[in-house]
N, C-alpha and C positions, 0 to 999 in steps of 0.2 A: 547457408548463412551462419550456421552454428559452428564457429571455430572452437574446437575443444582444446587443442594444445599446439604449441609451436614446435614440439619435438617430432620431426618427420620420421617416416619409415625409411630405413637405409636400404639401398639396392645391393645387388650382389657384389659390387665393387667397393662398397663402403661409402659411397657418396649419398647425397640427399636425393630422395626420389619424391618429387612433388606431384606426381601424376594424379593421385587421388585428391589432393588439395585443389589442383587445377580443375579436375573433373567436378568437384564440389562447387567451385565458383561458376563453372560453365552452366550446370543445370539450374543453379539458383538464379543466375542472371536471366536465363530463359523463363524460368517459372515466374519470377516477380516483375521483371521489366516488360516481358511480352504477354504472358498468359494471364497473370493476376490482374494487371491493369486493364486488359481487354474484358475480362469477365466482370470486373467491377463496373466498368462503363456500360456493358450490356445490361446488367441488372437494373441500372437506373434509367438509361436512355434508350434501350432497345425494345421496350415492351410493346410499342406500336408498330414495329417493323413488319413489313410484308414483302414477299417475293411474288411479284405479279399481283394476282388477286387472292393469293393464299397467305394466311397468317398462321398456319399450322404446318408442322412437319412431323410425320409419323405419329399423329394423334395428339401432339402437344404443341403449345405455342412455340413459334420459331425462336423467340428470345430465350425461352426457358431451355430449349434443347441446346442452343449454342452456349448459354451460360453454364449449364450442367456439364457439358463436354469439356469446356475450357477449365472449369473449376476442378474437375477430376484430373486433368492433365497437370494443373498447378500442384495439387496435393501429391500426386504420384512423383513428380519431379522433386518436390520438396523433401519427401521421404527418401528418395534416391540420393539427393544431395547430403542428407543427414547420414545415410549409410556410408557414403564416400568419405566424409570427414571422420566418422568413427574408425574406419579402416586406417586412414592416414594417421590418426591420433592413437591407434592401438588401444582404444577404450579409455584413454586418460582424459582429464579435464585440465584446462589451462589454469595457471595460478592467478589469484586475484590481483597480484601486484604487477601483472603483465598487461599494461594498457597500450592501445585500445582493444587488444584482442579479447580480453576478458569481457568487456562490455559487449563486444560483438557476439561473443558466445552466449551471453545471457539473453540478449535481444533475439538472437537466432533461436534459442530454446523456446522462448515465448511464441515466436512465429510458428514453430513446428507444433507446439501444443494447440495453437489456434487452428492450424490446418487439420489436425486430428479431430478436434472438437467439431469443426465444420462438417467433416465427413460423417461423424457419428450422428450429429443432429439431422443431417440430410437423410440418412438411412432410416431414422426413427421419427421423422417429422409426422405430425398429425395431418388429418385431411384438411384441405383448404377451407372447408366449411365448419371445421371444428371450433368450439368455443375458446380453445386455448391457442389457436393458430397464431394470434398476434404475438404471443410470447416467443414462438419459434421465429417469426418474421424479424422481430427486433434483435433477438440474440444472434441470429444468422447474419443480419446486417452489421451489427456492431462488432462481432467477432471478425468478419471479413475485412471491415474497414480498419480495425486495429492492426491486424496482420499486415495489411497493405501499407499503412502509414509507417509502421515500424520497419518495414523492409528497406525504405529509403535511407534512414540513418544507419541501418545495419550494414548496407553496402558501402556507404560513404566511410564508415569507420575503418573498414578493412582496406579500402583502396587508398586511404589517406596516409598509410604507412610509407615511410621513406623508401624510394626505389626509383629505378630508371624510368618506369612507365607511369609514375604517380600523377604527373601533370596531365597526361593524356586521358587517364581514367577519370580524373575529376572533371575535366572538360566534357567528356562524353556523358557522364551521369548527370552533370548540371544541365546539359542541353536536354536530356530526357526529362528531367524534373520540370524544366520550364515548359516543355511540350505538353506534358500531362496537365499542368495548370491551364495552359492555353486552350487545349481541346475541351477541358471541363467548362471553361468560361463560354466557349462557342456553343457547346451543347446545351448549357443552361439557358443561353439567349434563345436558341431554337426552341427549347422546351417552353419557355415563357411565351414566345410568339405563337406556338401551337395552341397553348391554353387560352391565350387572349383571343385567337381566331375562333376557337370553338365557342368561347363564351359569347362573342359578338354574334356568331351565327345562330346560337340558341335564342338570344334576345331578338334577333331579326325575325326568325321564324315564328316566335311567339307573338310578336307584334303583327305579323302578316295574318296569322290565324285569327287574332282578335278583330282585325280590320274586316276580313272577309272569310268567315268560317266555312262558307260553301264555295269558295273560289276554286279554280283549277290548281292542280299540283304545280309546285315550283320546279319544273323540269330544268330550267336553265341554272337555277340555284344549286340543284343537286349535282349537276355536271361540274359546276364550279367547285363545289365541296370536294368532289372526287379528285379533280385536278390539283387542288391545293394540297390535299393529303398525299398525293403522289409526289409532288415536288418536295415536301418535307421529308417523305420517306427516302427519296433518292439522296437528299442532302445528308441525312443521318447515316445511310449506308456508305456513302462516299467518305464520310468522316471516320467511320469505323475502319474501313479499308485503309485509309491514309494513316490512321493511328497504328495499325498492325505493321504497315510498311515502314513507318518511321521507327517503331520500336525494334523491329528486326534490323534495320539499317544501323541503329546505334548499338544494338546488342552484339552484332558480329564483330566490329572493331574492338569493343570492350573485351569480348572473349579472347580475341587474338592477342590482346595485351596481357591477359591473364596467363596465357601459355608461354609468353616470351621470357 
């Protein structure tokens, strides 16, 4: 996303060679439309996910393993995209009077700094029970959200330039933006329903225990709790899968337009 200059590298025949610029756009689209959006959603809505009866994978919570893997992919692709644009620009920086490319480059630079900061904080984060853990949690959350929110106008800035494929690119990115807002609303509603269900269940169990403290275990109620949790779990998993499919389905035509 960091466009450094509009002066391209010339190929052997003296024409413009946009290969590295197109490669930059490709990996950045994958990094921020597909992987970054997924890792942000997993961090907020995937913490209760289970696969069958397991909520751990290789000794860690499933949501954390998925979040860490996709976040690493996002960082690697972001740095790779930065490398591509550096090669394309031969190390130069775009002039400030060249808009909107200059704004795109500034926002892209901020995003790259956020990605590096995220990686650094993750490597040196304190123990989950540490007294300063809340500082890492908030910095990690705010840095990630800042980078993700900046990625949308950063992409819009570069695809809004005049060109044959401009209209198609804007439509695709607009559809993706609407989809992200929509799935966040749906997941927030599900999250609210889960919290309300848990709260009502706790109140009901407390009332039952107060009524008959020596009564038999509520076996039917426990089965119902398990079934409800399973239903919500399947809904969230289905939405995550749907989000990944939609993101890929929109990213592929956008990438094809970049290379045209």
